[in-house]
C-alpha positions in Angstrom: 10.0 5.8 -11.5 10.9 2.2 -11.0 7.6 0.7 -12.2 7.8 -2.1 -14.7 11.5 -2.5 -14.5 13.1 -5.9 -13.6 14.4 -5.8 -10.0 18.1 -5.4 -9.5 19.4 -5.0 -5.9 20.9 -1.7 -5.3 24.8 -1.7 -4.8 25.4 -2.6 -1.2 21.8 -3.7 -0.6 21.5 -7.1 1.1 18.5 -9.0 -0.1 16.3 -10.7 2.6 16.1 -14.4 2.4 13.0 -16.6 2.6 12.3 -18.6 5.7 14.4 -21.8 5.9 11.6 -24.4 5.7 9.8 -22.7 2.9 8.5 -24.7 -0.2 9.6 -23.6 -3.7 6.2 -21.8 -4.1 6.6 -19.9 -0.9 10.1 -18.8 -1.8 8.9 -17.6 -5.2 6.1 -15.6 -3.5 8.5 -14.3 -0.9 11.0 -13.2 -3.6 8.3 -11.5 -5.6 7.1 -9.6 -2.5 10.7 -8.6 -1.4 11.4 -7.4 -4.9 8.3 -5.2 -5.0 9.2 -3.8 -1.5 12.7 -3.1 -2.8 11.4 -1.4 -5.8 9.2 0.8 -3.6 12.2 1.7 -1.4 14.3 2.5 -4.4 11.5 4.8 -5.8 11.2 6.7 -2.6 15.0 6.9 -2.1 15.3 8.3 -5.7 12.8 11.0 -4.7 14.6 11.9 -1.5 17.7 12.5 -3.4 15.9 14.7 -5.9 14.1 16.6 -3.2 17.2 17.3 -1.2 18.8 18.7 -4.3 15.8 20.8 -5.4 14.6 22.0 -2.0 17.8 22.1 0.2 20.7 22.4 -2.2 23.0 20.2 -0.1 22.7 17.5 2.7 24.6 19.9 4.9 21.8 22.5 4.6 19.2 19.8 5.2 21.1 18.7 8.3 21.4 22.2 9.7 17.6 22.9 9.2 16.1 19.4 10.2 18.8 17.5 12.2 18.8 14.6 9.6 22.3 13.5 9.5 23.9 14.2 6.1 25.5 10.7 6.2 21.9 9.2 6.0 21.4 11.1 2.8 24.8 10.2 1.6 24.0 6.6 2.0 20.7 6.9 0.2 22.3 8.8 -2.6 24.9 6.1 -3.1 22.1 3.4 -3.2 23.2 1.9 0.2 19.7 2.1 1.9 19.7 -1.5 3.3 19.6 0.1 6.7 16.4 1.9 5.9 12.9 0.3 6.0 10.3 1.6 3.6 8.6 3.4 6.6 11.9 5.1 7.5 12.4 6.2 3.9 8.9 7.5 3.7 9.3 9.4 6.9 12.6 11.0 5.7 10.9 12.0 2.4 8.2 13.7 4.5 10.7 15.7 6.3 12.9 16.5 3.2 9.8 17.4 1.0 6.6 18.0 2.9 4.8 18.5 -0.4 5.7 15.0 -1.6 2.9 12.3 -1.3 3.7 8.6 -1.4 0.9 6.4 -2.7 1.3 2.6 -2.3 -1.0 0.1 -3.8 -1.4 -3.2 -2.1 -3.7 -5.8 -3.7 -4.6 -9.3 -2.3 -5.1 -11.9 -5.1 -6.0 -15.5 -4.5 -4.0 -18.1 -6.4 -7.1 -18.9 -8.5 -7.3 -15.2 -9.7 -3.8 -15.2 -11.2 
């Protein structure tokens, strides 16, 4: 989910800004990277919501069993995951659904290879 779609910030999601003294090329690279990280966060968040529903039924049941605050799940469900790093979302998914596996591909490409 999320692959190949144009990036749209989730409602309530604050986009990170490029460094102040960045060149136009650096800003473009930063924005591309930030967009890809946001897409990954969105994909993991979507799976958290699906897994809570399928495996726990409600966020209240999840909270009772794991201690994960239901307000965290509620924020994620509403697309307000700006408080959550990708690491935190992956950790939450691991607690919510231990059978889920997150695979992330990182590729370094020099400017000459583009």
